[in-house]
C-alpha positions, 0 to 999 in steps of 0.5 A, a space after each residue: 440646772 437651768 443653765 444646763 437645760 438651756 445649753 442642752 435645748 440649744 445644742 439640739 436646735 431648740 429656741 429658749 424662751 424664759 420667764 423674766 424671774 428665772 432668767 434673772 436668777 439663773 443669769 440666762 440670756 433669752 427672750 423673756 415673758 413677765 407672766 408665766 401664763 404668757 410664756 406658756 402660750 408662746 412655747 411648745 414645751 414648758 420645762 420646770 426645774 424644781 419639786 412637785 410644789 414648783 410644778 403645782 405652782 406653775 400649773 396655777 400660774 398657767 391660767 388654763 394654757 394647754 402647753 405640755 409640762 416637763 418636770 426635772 426633779 431637783 426636789 426630794 420625792 417628786 412624782 410630777 417631776 419624775 426625771 432626776 436632774 442627773 439624767 437631763 442629758 439623756 432626757 432632752 436627747 429623747 425629747 428631741 428625737 420624739 421618744 415621749 408621750 403626752 398625758 392629760 391629767 384632770 383638774 378638780 375645782 371647789 366652788 361655793 361661798 366662804 364667809 359670804 364671798 363667792 370662791 372658785 379654786 382649781 387644783 391638780 392634786 387636791 382640795 383640803 378642808 382642815 382645822 386652823 392653828 388650834 389643835 381641835 377637831 372639826 366636823 364636816 358633813 359630806 354629800 355625794 350627788 345630793 346623798 348624805 354620806 356621813 359626818 366626819 369628826 376629824 382634823 380635816 378632809 382631803 378630796 384628791 384627784 388621781 394625780 394627787 393620790 400619791 401626795 397628801 392623801 397617801 400620807 393620810 392613808 388613802 389609796 394609790 390610784 392610777 392616773 388614768 382612773 376617773 375617780 376622786 379619793 375622799 380621805 379623812 385626816 385623823 378621823 375620830 371614828 376608826 371605821 372612817 376610811 378613804 372613799 373612792 367615787 367617780 370623777 363625774 360625781 358632785 361632792 358637797 362638804 358642809 362645815 358643821 363646826 361653829 367654834 373651830 377655825 376651818 380653812 380650804 386650800 387648793 394644792 397647798 397654794 391658796 388658803 381661804 377661811 370658812 365659817 360654820 354653815 359654808 358649803 363647798 362643792 367639789 367636782 371635775 374642772 372642765 380643764 386639764 393639764 398635759 404632762 410629758 413622759 419619756 419613753 420607757 417610763 411609767 407611773 408604776 415605775 415611778 411608784 416603785 422607785 420613789 416608794 422603794 417597793 419590791 422590784 425597784 433597783 434603787 
């Protein structure tokens, strides 16, 4: 797939630059950069072949570079890598003829102290505070802009960006949110109280989560890429990050078109 993408880019007059590891694995002859962040700062478009997990990893490795990303799906579901691998010939034809748009997606971040150590983690999809390996519920106190909302007894809590609404949050019963909606979704995982439901708050809100449980291992993860242990009494603040990620979308595609196809909703031709 990578070699095919390289051929198509060169066919349309583009210059291929690659990260060293991908070039080695795909046997591609091109100028290379060791660090993905350096690569991102030296190209006009970053093409990512893989699934949504690959896209999330690349976003983290870009370290704030504003280069647009274009995802080719060779994984399974693929909301971020929305173009199927079978359609890359048509996709690159559209890109080089200017039939695309660039969409900005906000990042979210978690700050605070974990076991006395200062942390700062950013995510495109979600930040998840959850129990450890032992299957026991944890207790989390949630405040929004200084006002206590509730205490959740649950397996965990997902704080999702609009982009992440179709990821873990959706599996836990959260709403599907249009990516242009400036909101967070706060979704408990298997809450002990059945009346606990996903809560939607403004993206400018400041969400604080305090770990109340004392005898259950608790962790926080960012996009499933990084996991950090927490102790009772640790308070994590979640808010919008000042940075964003830019995604390339082909003309004739949309978020809800992707939702219809991926989730096999009525009206899909798949």
